[in-house]
N, C-alpha and C positions, 0 to 999 in steps of 0.2 A: 311223362309226356303231358298228362292232364294237368299237372301242377304248373308246368310252363305256360300252357294256354291260359290257365286261370290267372297267373301273374301278369301276363300280357293284357288280358281283359281288364284287370284291376288297374293297371297302369294307364291304359287308354281311357277308361272311365274317369279316373282321377284327373287326367289332362282335360277331358271334356268339362268336368265340373269346375276346374280352375278357370276355364274360359267362360263358361255359362254364368257363373255367379257375378263377376264384374259386369258382364254384358247386360244382365237383367237389372243390376243396380243402376247403371248409367241410363238404361232405357226408362226406368221408373223415374229417375231424377229429371230427365228431359220431358217426360210426360207431365210431371208435376209443374215444371216451369212453364210449359206451353199452356196448360190449363189455367194457371195463375195469370198469365198474360191475357188470355181470352177473357177471364172473369173481370179483370181490371181495365179492359180496353188498352192494355199495354202501358198503363200509366204508373202503377205502383209496383216497383221492382224490389221484392224482398230477397232476391237472389243476386244482388249486385257483386258479390264475391265470385260468382260463377259465370254471369252473363252481363254484358254491357247494357246500359239503358236503351241504346239504339237498337240492338239486336232483340232485346226484350219487347220493344214496341213492334218490331217486324214479326215476331212470333204470334201476335194477335191477328187472327184471320177474320175477326168480326168486322162487319161492314160499318162504315161511317154513317150509313143511312139510319141505323138504329139509334145513333146519338141524337139525331134531330127529330126522328119520328118515334115518340114514346108509345104509340099504339102498335108499332110493328112487333110481330112475334118472330122468334128465331128458333131454328132447328140446327143443331150442329152434331157432328160425329167425328171423332178422331180415333184412328187405329193406334193401338199401343205400339210405340216405336220398336224398331229392330236395330240393334247395335252390333257392330263388328269392329274388331281392332285390326288396324292395318298401318304399317310403316310408322310406328311410334305414335299413332293417333287413334281416336275412336271416331267412327262414322256412324251416324244415326239417321234413319229414314222413317218417316211416318206419312200417312195420308189423312187428309181431312175433307169433309164436305160441310157446306154451310148454306143456309137459305134464310132470307128475311122476307116476311110477307106483311102486307098492309092489313088494315082492319077488314078489308073485303076478301082476304085470303089470296090476293094476287101477289106473285113474286116481285119484289122490288130489288132484290140483290141475291146473289148466290154463286156457288161454284161446287163442283163435284170431283171427288177423288184427286185432289191436288197433292202432288208429292212435295215433301219438304226434306231437304238434306242438311244435316248439321254436322260440323266437324268439331271435335273436342280434343284438347291436348292436356296432358298431365303436367301441370305447372305447380311446383312446390308441393307435391303430394296431393293435389286436388284437381279433379277434372273440371276444365273451364271451356265454355263454348267460345270458339274462336272464329267460326264462319257459319253463315246461314244462307241457304239458297232455296228459294221457292220457285218451282217451275211455273212460268207464266201461263 
């Protein structure tokens, strides 16, 4: 009886691992792409094989104010994405907060806890971002 329970636990643990490893991999890839978009203002897309240039620009949550006001300081925070697989696709969700302040420390732009939803599909053996939605 104990052997059967042990086999069942090993089986379920193996299934969980087979689900978690790809989930963490896709989450890490999305995190890297979103950070790269933020760092380059969405202009330099080194991941063109995974995400279109248009979507890469949309992933940048940095304010246009900082492009024109070189004295602005920025604070940003992005939660590590959560990925789950559903209906032949991967769905990834993360939240970010962003704030730009002028030289006096007054807020000129910002947002808090904005959810972002990304859909990925496995195309020719590679996960590709096919849809991006940011809650207004």
